[in-house]
C-alpha positions, 0 to 999 in steps of 0.5 A, spaced: 229 129 554 229 121 556 224 117 552 222 110 552 221 107 546 217 100 546 215 095 540 210 090 543 208 084 539 204 078 541 208 075 545 214 080 546 216 087 548 222 090 545 225 097 548 230 102 547 231 108 552 234 114 549 236 121 552 236 126 546 240 132 549 241 137 544 245 134 538 247 128 542 242 122 541 245 117 547 242 110 548 242 109 555 239 102 555 236 097 550 233 089 550 226 086 550 222 081 553 220 074 550 215 069 550 210 073 554 205 068 557 209 062 554 214 057 558 221 059 558 219 067 558 225 071 559 228 078 559 234 080 555 238 087 555 245 090 553 249 093 558 253 100 557 259 096 556 256 092 551 255 086 555 249 082 555 244 079 560 238 074 560 233 074 566 229 068 566 221 070 568 214 067 568 210 073 565 203 072 563 201 079 560 204 085 557 203 089 563 208 084 567 213 085 561 213 092 561 214 092 569 220 088 568 223 092 563 222 098 568 225 094 574 231 093 570 231 101 568 231 103 575 235 097 578 240 099 583 246 095 579 243 094 572 239 100 571 240 107 568 235 111 572 233 112 579 226 112 578 220 112 573 220 120 574 226 120 570 222 117 564 219 124 560 215 120 555 214 113 551 214 112 544 210 106 541 211 103 534 204 102 532 204 098 525 197 100 522 194 107 522 190 105 516 188 112 513 187 115 520 194 117 521 199 120 516 203 122 522 205 121 529 200 123 534 200 124 542 196 118 544 189 119 548 182 116 548 180 118 541 187 115 538 186 109 542 179 108 539 182 109 532 188 104 533 182 099 535 178 100 529 184 098 525 184 091 528 181 088 522 186 089 517 192 088 522 189 083 527 196 080 528 199 087 530 195 092 532 192 089 538 199 087 540 201 094 540 195 096 544 197 092 549 204 096 550 200 102 550 195 100 556 201 097 560 204 104 560 197 107 562 196 102 567 203 103 570 205 110 569 198 114 567 201 121 567 207 120 562 205 122 555 205 117 550 206 118 542 204 113 537 208 112 531 205 108 525 209 104 520 204 106 515 204 114 516 210 115 511 206 112 505 200 116 506 203 121 501 202 116 495 197 118 490 191 114 489 193 111 482 199 107 486 195 105 493 188 103 489 187 095 487 183 094 481 178 090 485 171 093 485 171 100 488 166 098 494 171 094 497 175 100 498 170 104 500 166 099 505 172 095 507 178 100 506 182 095 502 188 098 499 195 098 499 198 102 505 205 099 506 209 098 512 216 099 515 215 107 514 219 109 519 225 106 517 224 108 510 223 115 512 229 115 517 234 112 511 231 117 506 232 123 510 239 120 513 242 119 506 241 126 504 244 129 510 250 124 509 251 126 502 250 133 504 244 134 499 237 137 499 232 131 500 226 136 496 231 135 490 232 127 490 229 121 487 230 116 492 229 108 492 229 105 499 231 098 500 229 095 507 231 088 506 231 083 512 227 077 514 221 082 512 223 086 506 220 092 503 222 098 498 219 105 497 220 110 491 221 117 495 220 123 490 223 130 493 222 127 500 215 124 499 213 117 498 209 116 492 209 108 492 211 102 496 212 095 495 208 092 501 200 092 501 194 092 505 198 087 509 206 086 510 205 080 505 205 083 498 211 085 494 218 083 495 220 075 496 221 075 504 224 070 509 218 066 510 213 071 506 211 069 499 211 077 496 208 078 489 204 072 487 198 070 482 192 070 486 189 065 482 195 061 484 192 061 491 185 060 490 188 054 486 192 051 491 186 053 496 181 049 492 185 043 490 188 042 497 181 044 501 185 049 505 182 053 510 183 061 510 187 060 516 191 055 513 193 059 507 195 065 511 200 060 515 203 058 508 203 065 505 206 068 511 210 063 515 212 057 510 213 061 503 219 066 501 226 064 502 224 058 506 219 055 502 223 055 496 230 053 499 227 048 504 233 050 508 232 056 512 229 064 512 236 066 514 240 069 509 247 067 512 244 059 512 242 060 505 249 062 503 252 057 507 248 052 503 250 055 496 257 054 498 255 047 499 252 046 492 245 046 494 241 048 488 235 050 491 238 055 496 241 058 490 234 059 486 232 062 492 237 067 493 237 068 485 229 069 486 230 074 492 235 078 488 231 079 482 225 081 485 229 087 488 232 089 482 225 089 478 222 094 484 228 098 483 227 099 475 220 100 476 221 105 481 226 109 477 221 109 471 215 111 476 220 117 478 223 119 471 230 116 474 233 115 480 238 119 484 240 115 490 239 108 492 239 106 499 240 099 502 238 098 509 235 092 514 239 086 516 240 083 509 241 090 506 246 093 511 250 086 511 250 082 505 255 085 500 254 080 495 246 081 494 248 088 493 252 087 488 248 082 484 242 087 485 245 092 482 249 088 476 244 090 471 242 097 472 248 100 469 243 103 464 240 107 469 247 110 472 248 105 477 255 102 478 258 099 484 265 100 487 266 092 488 272 094 493 268 099 497 262 094 497 266 088 499 268 092 506 262 095 508 258 092 513 253 095 517 256 102 517 254 108 513 257 108 506 257 110 499 258 104 495 258 106 488 263 109 484 265 116 484 263 117 477 257 114 477 250 118 476 246 114 481 249 114 488 248 107 492 249 108 499 248 103 505 245 107 511 243 103 517 236 104 519 234 107 526 227 106 527 227 107 535 231 114 534 226 116 529 220 114 534 224 118 540 225 124 536 217 124 534 215 123 541 220 129 543 217 133 538 210 132 540 211 132 547 215 139 547 210 143 544 
């Protein structure tokens, strides 16, 4: 079955086209359209031989972007299919499902309405995700579409984990609670690490660390998420590239009042000017932070120390919450590639059975591996995430029923 996976943002559409045949999952094409509605828009894609191509485009909307993607897929020279008819289904990443979706669903008018009902708690993401759905509906109205929600995997959290200690009416009237994000990634790596290790997920206490420019963690007990670090929005939890993470709300109201900031200005600060960038003043990119540290930049060192400490604290908290940990998984751009960060994060966790094999860890970048010592009670692994594959599998399972 050939499935197109779309991840639509406010000014971009990323795609991956997969052929799921038996036990073989093959990526036929991937790429994305950037700067939709802006000057300098373009489509970039990767060929089967690994080479890359960029096509300059002037696209005003997402329908045009999706059309451009479909044109590349069917292009006589660059494409991998002859016509749209070869696309069996389309799977969409949808960021926020609120309490309305605890699993992936086939998209119909009722589902679209529920996605729209989440606009107020995900104003930057859900409307953008819906543009991709609407574009496919307009271009290929008969192809089945599936929504896969970032929040769905976390819907197994108990109330004591997802509730905030605010007046209860804000939950009942406005849906204010912890929802969590990166759920598709946490679900994929928690399942994949158990396959990789040959263990039963229903008997494992797993801490999944999705560490990238956006970062979150989850406590997965016996296959179910029982807690996660992101909250009502993707700002809570770990320190991130530009997001503040956990912070005293009183500090925010103090800054807001003292500097007479609007809510929009404060949102910009906590989402785009904080985190690693805000502390270092250098960059949100960990590679540039490491270069700055090597050059003696003390603020860059402070930023990295803070970043690593937050991850370590959450690992300790989730181990306590689950009564221990059997597996710790690192994934995401930073988690998969920054060997020093993994070692530093785990350096004080020997008390709970964590021991990193420094030699194995030092040569592990972006590949599946066990990086803990053979004798260590807790297995520490690197598992590259594959959210698109999970979306494609969910899509195939639903449309095949």
